C-alpha positions in Angstrom: 96.6 78.3 -15.5 99.8 76.2 -16.5 104.2 77.7 -18.0 104.5 76.5 -21.2 107.6 77.6 -23.1 108.0 80.0 -20.3 104.9 81.5 -20.9 101.9 81.5 -18.3 99.1 80.8 -20.5 95.3 79.9 -19.7 93.6 76.2 -20.2 90.3 76.3 -22.2 88.2 74.6 -20.2 84.7 73.4 -22.0 81.9 74.2 -20.5 79.4 71.3 -18.9 77.3 69.0 -21.0 73.5 70.0 -19.6 71.4 67.2 -18.8 67.6 67.8 -20.3 65.1 68.3 -17.6 63.1 64.9 -18.6 65.9 63.3 -17.6 67.2 64.2 -14.6 64.2 62.9 -12.4 63.2 60.0 -15.1 59.9 58.7 -14.3 58.5 55.6 -13.3 58.0 52.8 -16.3 54.5 52.2 -17.7 54.0 48.9 -16.6 55.8 45.9 -18.7 53.7 45.3 -21.5 53.3 41.6 -20.2 51.6 42.9 -16.9 49.4 45.6 -19.4 48.3 42.6 -21.5 47.1 40.0 -18.6 45.6 43.1 -17.0 43.4 43.9 -19.5 42.8 40.2 -20.2 41.5 40.2 -17.0 39.7 42.8 -17.3 38.3 42.4 -20.6 37.1 38.8 -19.3 35.3 40.5 -15.9 33.7 42.6 -18.4 32.5 39.9 -20.8 31.3 38.0 -17.6 29.4 41.7 -15.8 28.1 42.4 -19.1 26.2 38.9 -19.6 25.9 39.2 -15.6 23.5 41.8 -15.9 21.7 40.8 -18.8 20.4 37.8 -17.9 19.9 39.9 -14.4 18.0 42.2 -16.7 15.8 39.4 -18.0 15.0 37.7 -14.7 13.4 40.9 -13.6 11.4 40.7 -16.6 10.2 37.0 -16.4 11.0 35.8 -13.4 10.7 32.5 -15.7 14.1 33.1 -17.3 16.2 30.2 -18.4 19.7 31.8 -19.2 22.2 30.2 -20.8 23.8 29.9 -16.9 21.7 27.7 -15.3 22.8 24.5 -15.7 21.4 22.2 -12.9 20.2 22.8 -9.8 23.3 23.6 -8.6 25.7 25.5 -10.8 23.0 28.5 -12.3 23.2 31.9 -11.9 19.2 32.5 -11.1 19.4 31.8 -7.5 22.2 33.8 -7.0 20.6 36.9 -9.1 17.5 36.8 -7.5 18.3 36.2 -4.1 19.2 39.5 -1.2 22.8 39.4 -2.1 21.7 40.2 -6.2 21.1 43.8 -5.2 22.5 46.7 -3.2 20.0 49.4 -3.0 18.1 48.7 -5.7 21.2 48.3 -7.9 22.1 44.9 -9.4 25.5 43.8 -8.6 26.0 42.8 -12.4 25.5 46.5 -13.3 28.1 47.4 -10.5 30.6 45.0 -11.9 30.2 46.7 -15.4 30.8 49.6 -14.6 33.8 48.5 -12.2 35.2 46.2 -15.2 35.3 49.7 -17.4 37.0 51.7 -14.6 39.7 49.2 -15.5 40.0 49.4 -18.6 40.0 52.8 -18.8 42.8 53.3 -16.7 44.7 50.3 -18.7 44.0 53.7 -21.6 46.1 56.2 -19.4 49.1 53.8 -18.8 50.0 54.4 -22.1 54.1 55.5 -21.8 52.9 59.2 -22.5 50.2 59.8 -20.4 51.2 62.1 -17.4 49.4 59.9 -15.3 51.2 55.9 -16.4 53.0 55.5 -13.4 49.8 56.0 -11.1 47.3 53.5 -13.1 49.1 51.1 -11.4 48.4 52.4 -8.0 44.7 52.8 -8.6 44.3 49.6 -10.1 45.0 48.3 -6.5 42.8 51.1 -4.5 40.3 49.7 -6.2 41.1 46.1 -6.6 41.3 45.4 -2.7 37.9 47.3 -2.7 36.7 44.6 -4.9 38.5 41.3 -3.7 36.7 42.5 -0.4 33.4 42.7 -1.6 33.6 39.3 -3.5 35.0 37.7 -1.2 32.1 38.4 0.9 29.4 37.3 -2.8 31.3 33.8 -2.9 30.9 33.0 0.4 27.0 34.0 0.3 26.8 31.9 -2.7 29.2 28.5 -1.6 27.6 28.5 1.3 24.7 30.6 2.0 23.3 29.7 -1.3 24.9 27.0 -1.9 25.1 27.4 -5.6 27.6 28.2 -7.9 27.2 30.7 -10.8 29.7 30.3 -13.6 28.8 34.1 -14.3 29.9 34.8 -11.0 33.4 32.8 -11.1 34.1 34.1 -13.9 34.4 37.8 -12.2 36.2 36.8 -9.1 39.8 35.4 -10.8 39.1 38.5 -12.9 38.8 41.2 -9.9 41.5 38.6 -8.5 44.3 38.8 -11.5 43.8 42.2 -11.0 45.0 42.2 -7.6 47.8 40.3 -8.0 49.1 42.7 -11.2 48.7 45.7 -9.5 50.0 44.8 -6.5 53.5 43.7 -7.2 53.5 46.8 -10.0 52.5 49.5 -8.2 55.5 52.3 -7.7 53.3 55.0 -6.4 53.3 55.2 -2.6 49.7 55.2 -1.4 50.3 57.7 0.7 51.3 60.0 -2.0 48.3 58.6 -3.7 45.7 61.6 -2.7 47.6 63.9 -4.3 48.8 62.3 -7.4 44.7 61.5 -8.1 44.4 65.5 -7.9 47.0 66.6 -10.7 45.6 63.4 -12.9 42.2 64.5 -12.7 43.6 68.1 -13.0 45.8 67.3 -16.2 42.1 65.0 -17.4 40.4 67.9 -17.1 42.4 70.0 -19.4 42.5 66.7 -22.1 39.5 66.7 -24.4 39.4 63.8 -25.1 39.9 62.4 -21.4 37.1 64.9 -20.4 34.6 63.2 -23.1 35.5 60.0 -22.2 34.6 61.1 -18.3 31.3 61.9 -19.6 30.7 59.5 -21.5 31.5 56.5 -19.1 29.1 58.4 -16.6 26.2 59.1 -18.1 26.8 55.7 -19.6 26.9 54.2 -16.5 23.6 56.3 -15.0 21.6 55.0 -17.8 22.3 50.9 -17.4 21.4 51.7 -14.1 18.4 54.2 -14.5 17.4 51.1 -17.3 17.0 48.3 -14.9 12.8 47.4 -14.1 12.6 47.7 -10.3 12.0 44.4 -8.9 8.5 44.4 -7.6 7.5 42.9 -4.1 4.9 40.8 -4.3 2.3 42.4 -1.9 1.8 40.6 1.7 -0.6 37.6 2.1 -3.3 38.8 5.2 -4.1 35.0 6.9 -7.8 34.5 6.6 -9.2 34.8 10.4 -12.1 33.7 12.2 -15.2 35.8 11.5 -17.7 35.3 15.0 -21.0 33.9 14.8 -23.1 36.9 14.6 -20.9 38.1 11.4 -21.3 34.6 9.7 -25.3 35.2 10.3 -25.4 38.4 9.1 -23.4 37.4 5.5 -25.3 34.0 5.7 -28.4 36.1 5.0 -26.5 39.1 2.8 -25.9 36.1 0.3 -29.5 34.3 0.1 -31.0 38.3 -0.6 -28.2 38.7 -3.9 -29.4 37.8 -7.5 -29.0 34.1 -8.4 -28.3 33.8 -12.5 -27.4 30.8 -14.7 -23.2 31.1 -15.7 -22.7 28.7 -18.6 -19.4 27.5 -18.1 -18.2 24.4 -17.9 -17.7 23.1 -13.4 -16.5 19.7 -13.8 -19.3 18.9 -11.0 -17.7 21.1 -8.4 -20.0 21.6 -5.6 -18.8 25.2 -5.6 -17.9 27.5 -8.1 -16.3 30.8 -7.8 -16.4 33.0 -11.0 -14.6 36.6 -11.3 -14.8 38.7 -14.6 -11.9 40.5 -14.3 -9.2 43.2 -16.3 -6.1 42.8 -16.0 -5.7 46.1 -15.8 -7.8 46.6 -13.1 -6.3 47.8 -9.6 -8.8 46.1 -7.4 -8.5 43.4 -9.8 -5.1 43.4 -9.1 -5.9 43.7 -5.1 -8.5 40.7 -4.8 -6.1 38.3 -6.6 -3.5 38.7 -4.1 -6.0 39.1 -1.5 -7.8 35.9 -2.5 -4.4 33.8 -3.0 -5.2 32.1 0.9 -8.9 31.3 -0.2 -7.0 29.7 -3.2 -4.7 28.0 -1.7 -6.9 26.4 0.8 -8.6 24.7 -2.0 -6.3 24.3 -4.5 -6.3 20.2 -3.5 -10.4 20.0 -3.5 -11.7 20.5 -7.2 -14.5 18.6 -6.3 -15.8 20.7 -4.0 -14.4 24.5 -5.2 -13.3 25.5 -8.8 -11.8 28.9 -9.5 -12.9 30.7 -12.9 -11.2 33.4 -14.2 -13.6 34.9 -16.4 -12.7 38.3 -18.8 -14.8 41.3 -19.4 -12.1 43.9 -20.5 -13.1 47.3 -19.9 -12.1 47.7 -23.7 -14.8 48.4 -26.8 -12.4 46.4 -29.1 -13.4 43.2 -27.1 -15.6 44.2 -25.1 -20.1 45.1 -26.4 -20.8 46.3 -23.2 -18.5 49.2 -22.7 -18.1 52.3 -25.1 -14.0 53.6 -23.9 -11.2 52.6 -23.4 -10.2 52.4 -19.9 -7.3 50.2 -20.3 -6.1 50.0 -23.4 -3.9 46.5 -23.0 -6.7 44.9 -21.2 -8.2 42.7 -23.8 -4.6 42.0 -25.6 -4.0 40.7 -22.2 -7.0 38.6 -22.2 -6.5 37.1 -25.6 -2.9 36.4 -24.0 -4.3 34.5 -21.4 -7.1 32.4 -22.9 -4.1 30.9 -25.3 -1.4 30.3 -22.5 -4.2 27.7 -21.5 -3.4 25.5 -24.3 0.3 25.6 -23.1 -0.5 25.3 -19.2 0.8 28.2 -19.0 -2.6 30.2 -17.8 -1.3 31.1 -13.9 2.1 31.9 -15.0 0.5 34.4 -17.4 -1.8 36.1 -15.4 0.9 36.0 -12.6 2.8 37.7 -14.9 0.4 40.5 -15.6 -0.4 41.1 -12.5 2.4 41.9 -10.6 3.2 44.4 -13.5 0.1 46.2 -13.9 1.8 49.2 -14.2 3.5 48.0 -17.4 1.5 46.5 -19.2 0.4 47.6 -22.6 0.1 45.9 -26.2 4.1 45.8 -26.7 4.5 44.2 -23.2 1.6 42.4 -23.2 3.4 40.5 -26.6 6.1 39.8 -25.0 5.0 38.3 -21.6 2.9 36.1 -24.1 6.3 35.1 -25.8 8.7 34.1 -23.2 6.1 33.3 -20.4 2.9 31.9 -22.0 5.2 30.4 -24.8 2.8 31.5 -27.5 5.0 31.8 -30.7 1.8 33.1 -32.4 -0.3 35.7 -30.9 -1.0 38.1 -33.9 -1.8 35.3 -36.3 -4.3 34.2 -33.3 -5.3 36.8 -31.6 -8.6 37.6 -33.9 -9.9 34.5 -33.8 -9.5 34.5 -30.1 -10.5 37.7 -29.6 -13.7 36.8 -30.5 -13.8 34.4 -27.3 -13.0 37.0 -25.4 -15.6 39.6 -26.5 -17.8 36.0 -25.7 -16.9 35.5 -22.0 -17.5 39.2 -21.7 -21.3 39.3 -23.6 -22.3 36.5 -21.3 -21.3 39.0 -18.5 -22.8 42.1 -19.5 -26.1 39.8 -19.4 -25.7 38.4 -15.8 -25.1 41.8 -15.0 -21.5 42.8 -14.9 -20.9 46.7 -14.9 -17.4 46.5 -13.1 -14.4 44.7 -12.1 -13.5 42.8 -10.4 -17.4 41.2 -10.2 -18.1 38.0 -8.7 -19.7 35.4 -8.5 -20.5 32.0 -6.0 -22.7 29.5 -7.2 -24.6 32.3 -9.5 -24.7 34.5 -6.9 -23.5 37.7 -7.4 -20.9 39.4 -4.8 -19.7 43.0 -5.4 -18.7 44.7 -4.3 -15.7 41.7 -3.0 -15.6 40.7 0.5 -13.0 40.5 2.3 -10.8 36.9 2.0 -12.0 35.3 5.1 -15.7 36.3 4.0 -15.5 34.6 0.8 -14.2 31.7 2.9 -17.2 31.7 4.4 -19.6 31.9 1.8 -17.7 28.5 0.4 -17.8 27.0 3.8 -21.7 28.3 3.9 -21.8 26.4 -0.3 -20.7 23.4 0.9 -22.3 23.1 4.0 -25.6 23.0 2.2 -24.4 21.1 -0.5 -24.1 18.0 2.2 -28.4 18.0 2.5 -29.9 18.2 5.3 
């Protein structure tokens, strides 16, 4: 109170101004524009490199002979890195994990908008994620440079992107890591209340699962069983049995080899696959002795389209595969194509056969030549029918029918017997 002109008066004091609640504790600002732009750039680089790596890895799983743009020379190459033990984890390609990581980074940067409640948490989230990713890429870099002794260009691009994200997120992370779990729970709850964020999350998870599921599982080559020395009594019994088998003349060129083994084959026949891999040690033993031993693959597909000896279609891609193998002989790729067919026997269909013919057999006119080459397949199947072939595989050793297929060691003994007989008295 004050005295004014001898009167006691009351001074009017204006009420205090109210401060808006939002300004009492200003939120930590979002990332500076230039930092956000840099993080986005690193995320985009990593995403593009990971997508390219995933594509190359996918193609290599389908075709080990696939030549990618990143296979520059013996030292700078993607192939060995992706097909090595470091290229996948629990059957999931590392490139798929890279795609998942960089998409998540870009989504978090999208959440780092100024009006987003999670804006100030994003740098801390990125720091945690990039720290884990940094440890992983350092391990991969060591494996690439010092174990495989290869420089994978796409891998290096992802390393650079991860390092850049780590450095920037460490610089701008403002939320203490101890408070991050609670903030993460709050932000997840807020995201669940946002229809847009919920849809984006569902699409992200669904796309990640679909991408991993779309990768073909790498098939392991069956283990090679080494040849064993059969006891003399078994060798004698095998020789007596072999001499009792009927002998036929097969009109195939042998180039004067002393021993000719003819296999009538169906690429979709499981026992044909088993003998292909099982006889590998025998084929390898005589690979450099063509004057002594010749191995001939002839076709007997269990499909009436190209085999007059059968009436029901057991293997709908067998004719296509047989025709592709004959076409590949002209390109010198028949062995590679045969190997691919047996390695991927469960996947064979007319469509996959045509793709393999193009990518592995280097056949670019398959459909145009198919009808003509199918006549050659039919001729081989007709010869097989006249020779007494009733099932696949059926083998002939110097014209003597060997069925059912004998063990690799027994086949090796039969070859030795015929070589010895070929020397004469």
